[in-house]
Steps between C-alpha positions, in 0.01 A plus 500: 500500500550127448780291638716284285581153642741253344488126559833345395656163498688252277344337192262209582493554877118534533460876486183488288350209692550671833364829368193328354436337843544845675265670248210266588473682836492845338174673415577784256765365265563473129785447255672193361691191607729295277458147626672202349255222422629171357838666433339784293469860612149657503358837586216502751279805540398532859158673479362311201672174592606461140799280416682543169800308366807718478769248416439350158647261252386729220767688301284787368402813692723410793770651713803274540718495806749217530330177399152633573236656268238726662175595335485868401124478498493389860745778596268760328205365703701511823615857438140606441387322824773669704428848367130459563564365852723802572201730443298319772488595870685192631690409810750294294606486135711189431759488225648154482762510363724774372794327342775532237252557224349805667848642566558481122163680429317178407252268667272704729651828382411779469215428746729445802698820439169699456358368826816557697548849357150593624570382855478854640134522394386147583359387835545130428791303647699345211671165561758400235662156497860521391762222496792582730753475223363815328373682809758787487445546126120514556537773772734700275287450185185618662668767710373361829795574729366577851138474383427136553473239776598136485202268541545164681185294533673253730564776752183704431716812516275741315 
């Protein structure tokens, strides 16, 4: 059975940057990061090293949250990447990040729910990045009570 790890922190505190640095030392890892490059959010697929723009100025085929528009096409690609990665024999599957969109059934959903619901049959450790302001909602939403560990790169407490 896999272990679920959660890396949490406030918005814009370097969670993705620290996680990307940590991942460079890992051998058997896949999933996605959502780095911000030149003030725009992207999705980076770890194993293919593919970077796709998520945040867009377009107004068609987008998901809006606040003042931001996110490309539905990029979300579709990222969901496919995550589901394919979850079928591999990995040490780590990274899901950066699960946010308010996912809690509303948008963004990376339903891929995140599908992966987490199969945790009993997976051998891969799953690491989800979640901002601390929605951490309790994330745990409740995915029914993770007592089945996760907090992940702190700075303390290497895994």
